[in-house]
BAZA-494460 format. One record per residue (C-alpha): x, y, z; residue number from 1; residue in three letters. Coordinates in Angstrom, 1 decimal, m for minus. Each point is the difference from the previous one (the first is absolute). Layout:
# residues N
+--------+--------+--------+-----+------+
!   east !  north !     up !  nr ! rest !
+--------+--------+--------+-----+------+
!      X !      Y !      Z ! NUM !  ala !
...
+--------+--------+--------+-----+------+
This chain:
# residues 350
+--------+--------+--------+-----+------+
!   east !  north !     up !  nr ! rest !
+--------+--------+--------+-----+------+
!   89.6 !  220.0 !   46.2 !   1 !  unk !
!    3.8 !    0.9 !    0.2 !   2 !  unk !
!    2.0 !    2.8 !   m0.7 !   3 !  unk !
!    3.2 !   m1.2 !   m1.7 !   4 !  unk !
!    3.5 !    1.9 !   m0.5 !   5 !  unk !
!    3.9 !   m1.2 !   m0.7 !   6 !  unk !
!    2.9 !    1.3 !    1.5 !   7 !  unk !
!    3.5 !   m1.1 !   m1.8 !   8 !  unk !
!    3.1 !   m0.2 !    2.0 !   9 !  unk !
!    3.7 !   m0.6 !   m1.5 !  10 !  unk !
!    1.9 !   m2.5 !    2.3 !  11 !  unk !
!    3.6 !    0.2 !    0.1 !  12 !  unk !
!    2.2 !   m3.1 !    0.6 !  13 !  unk !
!    2.5 !    0.2 !    2.7 !  14 !  unk !
!    2.7 !   m1.6 !   m2.2 !  15 !  unk !
!   m0.5 !   m0.7 !   m3.8 !  16 !  unk !
!   m2.2 !   m3.5 !   m0.3 !  17 !  unk !
!    1.7 !   m2.2 !   m2.7 !  18 !  unk !
!   m2.1 !   m2.4 !   m2.1 !  19 !  unk !
!    0.9 !   m1.9 !   m3.1 !  20 !  unk !
!   m2.6 !    2.7 !   m1.3 !  21 !  unk !
!    1.9 !    2.5 !    0.8 !  22 !  unk !
!    1.0 !    2.6 !    3.5 !  23 !  unk !
!   m2.9 !    1.8 !    1.6 !  24 !  unk !
!    0.7 !    3.0 !    2.2 !  25 !  unk !
!   m3.1 !    1.2 !   m0.1 !  26 !  unk !
!   m3.7 !   m1.3 !   m0.6 !  27 !  unk !
!   m3.6 !    1.6 !   m0.4 !  28 !  unk !
!   m3.1 !   m0.9 !    2.1 !  29 !  unk !
!   m3.4 !    1.2 !    0.1 !  30 !  unk !
!   m2.2 !    0.1 !    3.2 !  31 !  unk !
!   m4.0 !   m0.6 !   m1.2 !  32 !  unk !
!   m2.4 !    1.9 !    3.2 !  33 !  unk !
!   m3.7 !   m0.9 !    0.3 !  34 !  unk !
!   m2.0 !    2.0 !    2.0 !  35 !  unk !
!   m3.4 !   m1.3 !    1.2 !  36 !  unk !
!   m3.0 !    2.5 !    0.9 !  37 !  unk !
!    1.0 !   m0.4 !    3.7 !  38 !  unk !
!    3.5 !    1.5 !   m0.6 !  39 !  unk !
!    2.2 !   m3.7 !    0.4 !  40 !  unk !
!    2.7 !   m0.2 !   m2.3 !  41 !  unk !
!    1.2 !   m3.4 !   m1.8 !  42 !  unk !
!    3.4 !    0.2 !   m1.4 !  43 !  unk !
!    1.4 !   m2.4 !   m2.7 !  44 !  unk !
!    3.5 !    0.6 !   m1.6 !  45 !  unk !
!    0.8 !   m0.7 !   m3.7 !  46 !  unk !
!    3.9 !   m1.0 !   m0.3 !  47 !  unk !
!    1.5 !    0.5 !   m3.7 !  48 !  unk !
!    3.2 !   m2.2 !   m1.1 !  49 !  unk !
!    1.1 !    1.3 !   m3.3 !  50 !  unk !
!    0.0 !   m3.3 !   m2.6 !  51 !  unk !
!   m1.8 !   m2.0 !    2.5 !  52 !  unk !
!   m3.3 !    1.7 !    0.8 !  53 !  unk !
!   m2.7 !   m0.4 !   m2.9 !  54 !  unk !
!   m1.0 !    3.7 !    0.4 !  55 !  unk !
!    1.3 !    3.0 !   m2.4 !  56 !  unk !
!    1.9 !    2.1 !    1.8 !  57 !  unk !
!   m1.0 !    3.1 !   m2.2 !  58 !  unk !
!   m3.6 !   m1.1 !    0.5 !  59 !  unk !
!   m0.1 !   m0.9 !    4.0 !  60 !  unk !
!   m1.0 !    3.5 !    1.4 !  61 !  unk !
!   m2.6 !    0.4 !   m2.9 !  62 !  unk !
!   m1.5 !   m3.3 !    0.9 !  63 !  unk !
!    0.2 !    1.0 !    3.6 !  64 !  unk !
!   m1.8 !    3.1 !   m0.6 !  65 !  unk !
!   m2.8 !   m1.3 !   m2.1 !  66 !  unk !
!   m0.7 !   m2.6 !    2.5 !  67 !  unk !
!    0.0 !    2.1 !    2.7 !  68 !  unk !
!   m2.7 !    2.1 !   m1.6 !  69 !  unk !
!   m2.2 !   m2.6 !   m1.2 !  70 !  unk !
!    0.1 !   m1.6 !    4.2 !  71 !  unk !
!   m0.6 !    3.6 !    1.4 !  72 !  unk !
!   m3.0 !    0.4 !   m2.6 !  73 !  unk !
!   m1.7 !   m3.3 !    1.1 !  74 !  unk !
!    0.5 !   m1.2 !   m3.7 !  75 !  unk !
!    2.7 !   m3.0 !    0.8 !  76 !  unk !
!    0.0 !   m2.5 !    2.4 !  77 !  unk !
!    3.5 !   m0.1 !    1.6 !  78 !  unk !
!   m0.2 !   m3.8 !    0.5 !  79 !  unk !
!   m0.4 !   m0.2 !   m3.8 !  80 !  unk !
!    2.9 !   m2.2 !   m1.7 !  81 !  unk !
!    2.6 !    1.8 !   m1.6 !  82 !  unk !
!    2.1 !   m2.9 !   m1.7 !  83 !  unk !
!    1.8 !    2.1 !   m2.3 !  84 !  unk !
!    1.1 !    2.2 !    2.9 !  85 !  unk !
!    0.8 !   m2.4 !    2.8 !  86 !  unk !
!    1.9 !    2.7 !    2.2 !  87 !  unk !
!   m2.7 !    2.1 !    0.2 !  88 !  unk !
!   m2.4 !   m3.0 !    0.4 !  89 !  unk !
!    2.4 !   m0.5 !    3.1 !  90 !  unk !
!   m0.4 !    3.1 !    1.4 !  91 !  unk !
!   m3.9 !    0.3 !   m0.4 !  92 !  unk !
!   m0.2 !   m3.5 !    1.7 !  93 !  unk !
!    2.7 !    1.1 !    2.9 !  94 !  unk !
!   m2.1 !    3.3 !    0.5 !  95 !  unk !
!   m3.5 !   m1.8 !    0.3 !  96 !  unk !
!    1.6 !   m2.5 !    2.7 !  97 !  unk !
!    1.5 !    2.7 !    1.8 !  98 !  unk !
!   m3.6 !    2.1 !    0.0 !  99 !  unk !
!   m1.7 !   m3.2 !    1.2 ! 100 !  unk !
!    2.2 !   m0.4 !    3.1 ! 101 !  unk !
!   m0.9 !    3.9 !    1.0 ! 102 !  unk !
!    3.2 !    1.6 !   m1.9 ! 103 !  unk !
!    2.9 !   m0.8 !    2.3 ! 104 !  unk !
!    2.0 !   m2.0 !   m2.4 ! 105 !  unk !
!   m1.0 !   m3.3 !    2.0 ! 106 !  unk !
!   m1.3 !   m1.9 !   m3.2 ! 107 !  unk !
!    0.4 !   m3.6 !    1.4 ! 108 !  unk !
!    0.0 !    0.0 !    3.4 ! 109 !  unk !
!    2.3 !   m2.6 !    1.9 ! 110 !  unk !
!    2.4 !   m0.9 !    2.3 ! 111 !  unk !
!    2.6 !    1.5 !   m2.3 ! 112 !  unk !
!   m1.9 !    3.5 !    0.1 ! 113 !  unk !
!    0.0 !   m0.7 !    3.9 ! 114 !  unk !
!    3.4 !    0.1 !    0.1 ! 115 !  unk !
!    0.1 !   m3.5 !    1.3 ! 116 !  unk !
!    2.0 !   m1.8 !   m3.2 ! 117 !  unk !
!    1.9 !    0.9 !   m2.6 ! 118 !  unk !
!    0.3 !   m1.2 !   m3.8 ! 119 !  unk !
!    3.4 !   m1.8 !   m0.7 ! 120 !  unk !
!    1.9 !    1.6 !   m3.0 ! 121 !  unk !
!    3.1 !   m0.6 !   m2.2 ! 122 !  unk !
!    2.6 !    2.6 !   m0.1 ! 123 !  unk !
!    0.2 !    1.9 !   m3.6 ! 124 !  unk !
!    3.5 !   m0.3 !   m1.6 ! 125 !  unk !
!    0.1 !    2.8 !   m2.7 ! 126 !  unk !
!    2.3 !   m0.3 !   m2.7 ! 127 !  unk !
!    3.3 !    2.4 !   m0.2 ! 128 !  unk !
!    3.7 !   m1.3 !   m0.1 ! 129 !  unk !
!    1.5 !   m2.6 !    2.7 ! 130 !  unk !
!    0.9 !    2.2 !    2.5 ! 131 !  unk !
!   m3.6 !    1.4 !    0.0 ! 132 !  unk !
!   m1.8 !   m3.3 !    0.1 ! 133 !  unk !
!    2.3 !   m1.5 !    2.7 ! 134 !  unk !
!   m0.8 !    3.6 !    2.2 ! 135 !  unk !
!   m3.5 !   m1.2 !   m1.0 ! 136 !  unk !
!    0.1 !   m3.2 !    1.1 ! 137 !  unk !
!    2.0 !    0.4 !    3.2 ! 138 !  unk !
!   m2.3 !    2.8 !    1.4 ! 139 !  unk !
!   m3.1 !   m2.4 !   m0.6 ! 140 !  unk !
!    1.6 !   m2.7 !    1.9 ! 141 !  unk !
!    1.0 !    2.2 !    2.6 ! 142 !  unk !
!   m3.7 !    1.0 !    0.5 ! 143 !  unk !
!   m0.5 !   m3.5 !    0.3 ! 144 !  unk !
!   m1.5 !   m1.0 !   m3.7 ! 145 !  unk !
!    0.2 !   m3.6 !   m0.5 ! 146 !  unk !
!   m1.6 !    0.3 !   m3.4 ! 147 !  unk !
!    1.6 !    2.2 !   m2.9 ! 148 !  unk !
!   m1.5 !    0.6 !   m3.4 ! 149 !  unk !
!    2.7 !    0.9 !   m2.3 ! 150 !  unk !
!   m0.3 !    2.1 !   m3.3 ! 151 !  unk !
!    1.9 !   m1.8 !   m2.8 ! 152 !  unk !
!   m0.1 !    0.6 !   m3.7 ! 153 !  unk !
!    1.7 !    3.1 !   m0.9 ! 154 !  unk !
!    3.8 !   m0.4 !    1.1 ! 155 !  unk !
!    2.8 !   m2.4 !   m1.5 ! 156 !  unk !
!   m1.4 !   m3.5 !    1.4 ! 157 !  unk !
!    3.2 !   m0.9 !    1.3 ! 158 !  unk !
!    0.0 !    2.9 !    2.3 ! 159 !  unk !
!   m3.3 !   m1.1 !    1.2 ! 160 !  unk !
!    1.2 !   m3.2 !    0.6 ! 161 !  unk !
!    3.0 !    0.5 !    1.9 ! 162 !  unk !
!   m2.3 !    2.1 !    2.3 ! 163 !  unk !
!   m2.1 !   m3.0 !    0.5 ! 164 !  unk !
!    3.0 !   m1.9 !    0.4 ! 165 !  unk !
!    1.1 !    2.4 !    2.9 ! 166 !  unk !
!   m3.3 !   m0.4 !    1.5 ! 167 !  unk !
!    0.0 !   m3.4 !    0.3 ! 168 !  unk !
!    3.9 !   m0.1 !    1.4 ! 169 !  unk !
!   m1.8 !    1.7 !    2.9 ! 170 !  unk !
!   m3.4 !   m1.2 !    0.4 ! 171 !  unk !
!   m1.2 !   m3.3 !   m1.3 ! 172 !  unk !
!   m3.6 !   m1.1 !   m1.2 ! 173 !  unk !
!   m1.2 !   m0.8 !    3.4 ! 174 !  unk !
!    0.8 !    3.3 !    1.3 ! 175 !  unk !
!   m0.9 !    2.6 !   m2.8 ! 176 !  unk !
!   m2.6 !   m0.6 !   m3.0 ! 177 !  unk !
!    0.8 !    1.7 !   m3.1 ! 178 !  unk !
!   m2.6 !    1.2 !   m2.1 ! 179 !  unk !
!    0.8 !    1.4 !   m3.5 ! 180 !  unk !
!   m1.8 !    2.5 !   m2.4 ! 181 !  unk !
!    0.9 !    0.4 !   m3.8 ! 182 !  unk !
!   m2.9 !    1.7 !   m0.9 ! 183 !  unk !
!   m0.2 !   m1.4 !   m3.1 ! 184 !  unk !
!    3.6 !    0.6 !   m1.0 ! 185 !  unk !
!    1.2 !   m3.1 !   m1.7 ! 186 !  unk !
!   m1.1 !   m1.2 !   m3.4 ! 187 !  unk !
!   m1.2 !   m3.3 !   m0.5 ! 188 !  unk !
!    2.9 !   m1.3 !   m1.4 ! 189 !  unk !
!    2.6 !    1.3 !    2.6 ! 190 !  unk !
!   m2.7 !   m0.9 !    3.2 ! 191 !  unk !
!    1.1 !   m3.7 !    0.2 ! 192 !  unk !
!    3.8 !    0.6 !    0.2 ! 193 !  unk !
!   m0.4 !    3.0 !    2.5 ! 194 !  unk !
!   m2.6 !   m2.3 !    2.2 ! 195 !  unk !
!    2.5 !   m2.8 !    0.1 ! 196 !  unk !
!    3.0 !    2.4 !    1.2 ! 197 !  unk !
!   m2.4 !    1.4 !    2.6 ! 198 !  unk !
!   m1.1 !   m3.0 !    1.3 ! 199 !  unk !
!    3.4 !   m1.3 !    1.2 ! 200 !  unk !
!   m0.7 !    2.7 !    3.2 ! 201 !  unk !
!   m3.0 !   m1.3 !    1.1 ! 202 !  unk !
!   m2.5 !    2.4 !   m1.0 ! 203 !  unk !
!   m3.2 !   m0.5 !    1.3 ! 204 !  unk !
!   m2.1 !    1.7 !   m3.1 ! 205 !  unk !
!    0.4 !    3.0 !   m3.1 ! 206 !  unk !
!   m2.9 !    1.9 !   m0.8 ! 207 !  unk !
!   m0.6 !    0.6 !   m3.9 ! 208 !  unk !
!    3.4 !   m1.4 !   m1.6 ! 209 !  unk !
!   m1.5 !    1.1 !   m3.4 ! 210 !  unk !
!   m1.9 !    2.8 !   m1.1 ! 211 !  unk !
!   m4.0 !   m0.5 !    0.4 ! 212 !  unk !
!   m1.6 !   m0.9 !   m3.3 ! 213 !  unk !
!    1.8 !   m3.0 !   m0.8 ! 214 !  unk !
!   m2.2 !   m2.9 !    1.5 ! 215 !  unk !
!    1.1 !   m3.0 !   m1.6 ! 216 !  unk !
!    3.6 !    1.0 !    0.5 ! 217 !  unk !
!   m0.9 !    0.3 !    3.8 ! 218 !  unk !
!   m1.7 !   m2.9 !    0.2 ! 219 !  unk !
!    2.8 !   m1.8 !   m1.3 ! 220 !  unk !
!    2.3 !    1.6 !    2.9 ! 221 !  unk !
!   m2.5 !   m1.1 !    2.8 ! 222 !  unk !
!   m0.5 !   m3.6 !   m1.6 ! 223 !  unk !
!    3.4 !   m1.1 !    1.9 ! 224 !  unk !
!    1.4 !    2.8 !    1.6 ! 225 !  unk !
!    3.4 !    0.0 !    1.4 ! 226 !  unk !
!   m1.0 !    2.8 !    2.0 ! 227 !  unk !
!   m3.9 !    0.3 !    0.8 ! 228 !  unk !
!   m1.1 !    3.0 !   m1.9 ! 229 !  unk !
!   m2.8 !    2.8 !    1.1 ! 230 !  unk !
!   m2.3 !    1.7 !   m2.6 ! 231 !  unk !
!    0.0 !    4.0 !    1.0 ! 232 !  unk !
!   m0.2 !    2.1 !   m3.2 ! 233 !  unk !
!   m1.8 !   m2.7 !   m2.0 ! 234 !  unk !
!   m3.2 !    0.7 !    2.2 ! 235 !  unk !
!   m0.4 !    3.8 !   m0.6 ! 236 !  unk !
!   m2.3 !    0.4 !   m3.1 ! 237 !  unk !
!   m1.7 !   m3.0 !    0.2 ! 238 !  unk !
!   m3.7 !    1.2 !    0.3 ! 239 !  unk !
!   m2.4 !   m2.7 !   m0.8 ! 240 !  unk !
!   m0.5 !   m2.8 !    2.9 ! 241 !  unk !
!    0.2 !   m2.8 !   m2.6 ! 242 !  unk !
!    3.5 !    1.4 !   m1.2 ! 243 !  unk !
!    1.2 !   m0.2 !    3.3 ! 244 !  unk !
!   m0.8 !   m3.3 !    0.6 ! 245 !  unk !
!    0.9 !   m1.1 !   m3.3 ! 246 !  unk !
!    4.0 !    1.5 !    0.5 ! 247 !  unk !
!    0.6 !   m1.8 !    3.2 ! 248 !  unk !
!   m1.4 !   m3.0 !   m1.4 ! 249 !  unk !
!    2.3 !    0.1 !   m3.0 ! 250 !  unk !
!    3.2 !    1.3 !    1.8 ! 251 !  unk !
!   m0.7 !   m1.7 !    3.6 ! 252 !  unk !
!    2.6 !    2.3 !    2.0 ! 253 !  unk !
!    1.5 !   m1.4 !    3.4 ! 254 !  unk !
!   m1.2 !    3.7 !    1.2 ! 255 !  unk !
!   m1.9 !    3.0 !   m0.7 ! 256 !  unk !
!    0.8 !    3.7 !    1.2 ! 257 !  unk !
!   m3.1 !    2.5 !    0.6 ! 258 !  unk !
!    0.2 !    3.3 !   m0.4 ! 259 !  unk !
!   m3.9 !    1.4 !    0.8 ! 260 !  unk !
!    0.8 !    3.4 !   m1.3 ! 261 !  unk !
!    1.3 !   m0.8 !   m3.4 ! 262 !  unk !
!   m2.5 !   m3.1 !   m0.4 ! 263 !  unk !
!   m3.2 !    1.9 !    1.1 ! 264 !  unk !
!   m0.5 !   m0.2 !    3.4 ! 265 !  unk !
!   m0.9 !   m2.8 !    2.6 ! 266 !  unk !
!   m2.8 !   m1.6 !   m2.0 ! 267 !  unk !
!    1.9 !   m0.7 !   m2.8 ! 268 !  unk !
!    3.1 !   m1.3 !    1.9 ! 269 !  unk !
!   m2.5 !   m2.4 !    2.1 ! 270 !  unk !
!   m0.7 !   m1.5 !   m3.2 ! 271 !  unk !
!    3.2 !   m0.7 !   m1.1 ! 272 !  unk !
!    0.7 !   m1.5 !    3.6 ! 273 !  unk !
!   m3.1 !   m2.6 !   m0.6 ! 274 !  unk !
!    1.4 !   m0.7 !   m3.5 ! 275 !  unk !
!    3.6 !   m0.6 !    1.6 ! 276 !  unk !
!   m1.6 !   m2.2 !    2.9 ! 277 !  unk !
!   m1.7 !   m2.3 !   m2.5 ! 278 !  unk !
!    3.6 !   m0.8 !   m1.8 ! 279 !  unk !
!    2.0 !   m0.2 !    3.3 ! 280 !  unk !
!    2.0 !    3.2 !   m0.8 ! 281 !  unk !
!    0.9 !    1.9 !    2.9 ! 282 !  unk !
!    0.1 !    3.9 !    0.1 ! 283 !  unk !
!    1.1 !    3.0 !    1.9 ! 284 !  unk !
!   m0.9 !    3.8 !   m0.2 ! 285 !  unk !
!    2.2 !    3.1 !   m0.9 ! 286 !  unk !
!   m0.5 !    3.6 !    0.1 ! 287 !  unk !
!    0.6 !    2.1 !   m3.2 ! 288 !  unk !
!    1.5 !    2.5 !    1.8 ! 289 !  unk !
!   m2.2 !    1.8 !    1.4 ! 290 !  unk !
!   m0.3 !    2.4 !    2.9 ! 291 !  unk !
!   m1.1 !   m0.4 !    3.7 ! 292 !  unk !
!   m3.6 !    0.3 !   m1.5 ! 293 !  unk !
!    0.1 !   m2.9 !   m2.5 ! 294 !  unk !
!    2.3 !   m2.1 !    1.7 ! 295 !  unk !
!   m2.3 !    0.3 !    3.1 ! 296 !  unk !
!   m2.9 !   m1.5 !   m1.8 ! 297 !  unk !
!    2.0 !   m2.8 !   m1.7 ! 298 !  unk !
!    1.6 !   m1.2 !    3.3 ! 299 !  unk !
!   m3.5 !   m0.4 !    1.9 ! 300 !  unk !
!   m1.7 !   m1.6 !   m2.9 ! 301 !  unk !
!    3.1 !   m2.2 !   m0.2 ! 302 !  unk !
!    0.0 !   m0.9 !    3.7 ! 303 !  unk !
!   m3.7 !   m1.0 !   m0.1 ! 304 !  unk !
!    0.8 !   m2.8 !   m2.5 ! 305 !  unk !
!    1.9 !   m2.1 !    2.8 ! 306 !  unk !
!    3.0 !    0.3 !   m2.3 ! 307 !  unk !
!    2.8 !   m2.7 !    0.8 ! 308 !  unk !
!    3.0 !    1.4 !   m1.8 ! 309 !  unk !
!    1.8 !    3.2 !    0.3 ! 310 !  unk !
!   m1.0 !    2.8 !   m2.1 ! 311 !  unk !
!    1.2 !    2.8 !   m1.7 ! 312 !  unk !
!   m1.1 !    2.9 !    1.9 ! 313 !  unk !
!    3.1 !    1.6 !    1.2 ! 314 !  unk !
!    0.2 !    2.7 !   m2.0 ! 315 !  unk !
!   m1.6 !    3.3 !    2.0 ! 316 !  unk !
!    3.2 !    1.0 !    1.1 ! 317 !  unk !
!    1.1 !    0.9 !   m3.5 ! 318 !  unk !
!   m1.0 !    3.4 !   m0.4 ! 319 !  unk !
!    1.2 !    3.2 !    1.6 ! 320 !  unk !
!   m3.4 !    1.5 !   m0.2 ! 321 !  unk !
!   m2.4 !   m2.9 !    1.0 ! 322 !  unk !
!   m2.8 !    0.6 !    1.8 ! 323 !  unk !
!    0.2 !   m0.3 !    3.6 ! 324 !  unk !
!   m2.0 !   m2.9 !    1.2 ! 325 !  unk !
!   m0.5 !   m2.8 !    2.5 ! 326 !  unk !
!    1.9 !   m2.5 !   m2.3 ! 327 !  unk !
!    3.3 !   m0.6 !    1.2 ! 328 !  unk !
!    2.9 !   m2.7 !   m0.7 ! 329 !  unk !
!    1.6 !   m1.6 !    2.8 ! 330 !  unk !
!    2.3 !   m2.8 !   m0.7 ! 331 !  unk !
!   m1.2 !   m2.0 !   m2.9 ! 332 !  unk !
!   m3.9 !    0.9 !    0.9 ! 333 !  unk !
!   m1.9 !    2.7 !   m1.2 ! 334 !  unk !
!   m2.4 !    1.0 !    2.9 ! 335 !  unk !
!   m2.9 !    2.4 !    0.5 ! 336 !  unk !
!    0.5 !    2.3 !    3.1 ! 337 !  unk !
!   m3.2 !    1.9 !    0.6 ! 338 !  unk !
!    1.8 !    2.2 !    2.6 ! 339 !  unk !
!    1.8 !    1.4 !   m3.0 ! 340 !  unk !
!   m2.7 !    2.3 !   m2.0 ! 341 !  unk !
!   m0.5 !    0.8 !   m3.5 ! 342 !  unk !
!    0.6 !    3.1 !   m1.2 ! 343 !  unk !
!   m2.4 !    0.6 !   m3.2 ! 344 !  unk !
!   m0.1 !    3.9 !   m0.1 ! 345 !  unk !
!    1.6 !   m0.3 !   m2.9 ! 346 !  unk !
!   m2.2 !   m2.0 !   m2.0 ! 347 !  unk !
!   m3.3 !    1.0 !    1.9 ! 348 !  unk !
!    0.1 !    3.9 !   m0.4 ! 349 !  unk !
!    1.4 !    0.1 !   m3.2 ! 350 !  unk !
+--------+--------+--------+-----+------+
């Protein structure tokens, strides 16, 4: 028997976060709390990204309130699948995992949670004018990043190519790996030409060059790619197991990008990984811009997968009001420093 409740938090970005879907200055998240009869509390986070999350923003709090009441009355098992509400399903799964380990925010004990090993990450470069892009790139390289992920698709193509030309004039492919993320900005008609233009600069991969839901067009781009293609948004909302398998079989991308907070949790992400491994498709994990609570859960699960590629988990410093936690970025690695304590009073006491 559990008592369930939730708390919302409005996260404020330190600087505007530009993508081809628009500019984010703030975002909403919710913390779902499960309290056992012995008083131990497990916490999970639901992160909402407009235009990407499956949940209806006008219904989220109504759904959370209803689910919490059902759980508290013993009328709903918190491990019950909620395929139409993947963000809430992820929050419940992580809250239960937290409870299973005593409610200390150690969900997957490992060398990572012991502070012995950090998780390699890429440096995220948001869209903006040329000077802002160059400023971000210089800052990331100064911090020690040797893999950059650059958002593309909203500015003039010439500007984006000029920035890449500048990068390559100072850092060769052996010195700096560049990943691109178009967030589905291009049409199937202009995507091939844009991929060819970007390929000149030794690009590692590009995420979601065209919008999801165009599987045949995406399969065509992946059949003989000038730049290896990664699926990201394409995976969100694919609910049935058989549909996940069919999608990857049809498109056969070079990579898939896993956002557990938008896919429905770790069990769903594990299934995507199994299908990808069968096809020889590689993968990495990224956050859905969660606060420290969600990022912590995702980072611990990711480390447990014996990862081989740098991950997209260096997002904890995006906000002015993030929840204080043991997560720390040092250079290009995310670390769990247990000597830095969690400050969860705003979540637990409200």
